[in-house]
C-alpha positions as CSV (number, residue, x, y, z in Angstrom):
1,M,68.3,-44.7,70.2
2,G,66.5,-42.7,72.8
3,D,64.8,-44.1,75.7
4,T,61.3,-44.9,75.1
5,L,60.0,-46.2,78.4
6,R,57.1,-44.2,80.0
7,S,56.0,-44.6,83.3
8,T,52.4,-45.6,83.9
9,P,49.6,-44.2,86.1
10,T,48.6,-46.8,88.9
11,C,45.0,-47.7,88.8
12,T,43.1,-50.1,90.8
13,F,40.0,-51.8,89.6
14,L,37.5,-53.1,91.9
15,N,35.2,-56.3,91.1
16,L,32.6,-57.9,93.2
17,K,30.8,-61.0,92.7
18,L,27.8,-61.8,95.6
19,L,26.5,-65.3,95.7
20,L,23.5,-67.2,97.6
21,D,23.5,-71.0,97.9
22,R,20.3,-72.4,99.0
23,D,19.3,-75.9,98.0
24,N,20.6,-76.9,95.0
25,Y,20.0,-73.6,93.7
26,E,22.9,-71.1,93.1
27,Y,22.0,-67.0,92.7
28,G,24.6,-64.8,92.0
29,V,25.1,-61.1,91.1
30,C,28.5,-59.3,90.0
31,I,29.6,-56.1,89.4
32,K,32.8,-55.1,87.1
33,N,35.3,-52.1,87.4
34,V,32.8,-50.8,90.7
35,N,34.7,-47.7,91.1
36,D,34.2,-47.0,87.3
37,A,38.5,-46.4,87.0
38,I,39.9,-45.1,83.6
39,A,43.3,-46.9,82.7
40,P,44.4,-45.7,79.8
41,F,47.6,-47.9,79.3
42,A,45.7,-51.3,80.4
43,I,45.8,-54.4,78.5
44,G,42.7,-55.6,77.5
45,D,41.3,-59.4,76.9
46,S,43.1,-59.2,73.3
47,G,46.5,-58.5,74.8
48,Y,46.9,-54.9,72.6
49,P,47.1,-51.5,74.8
50,G,43.9,-50.3,75.2
51,F,41.3,-48.6,77.5
52,N,39.5,-50.8,80.5
53,P,36.3,-51.7,79.7
54,P,33.5,-49.7,81.5
55,R,31.4,-50.6,84.7
56,S,29.2,-53.2,83.8
57,F,26.7,-56.0,86.2
58,G,26.6,-59.3,85.4
59,L,23.3,-61.8,87.1
60,E,24.2,-65.7,87.6
61,F,22.0,-68.9,88.4
62,S,22.7,-72.5,88.3
63,Y,21.2,-75.9,89.3
64,S,22.9,-79.0,90.6
65,K,21.2,-82.2,91.3
């Protein structure tokens, strides 16, 4: 049997999360994959090889007494 190991390219993902805490409220914004990096050999949430998720944005809000 031949050697089936292949080297995979190095890839860096940058995620950001900014939070503002004021009184009993917390506001936030998050960005995943800020640099929109492409890694064809990334392991997804399912655990199977595939492509990485694209850049995405999100908002957060929470309240506590």
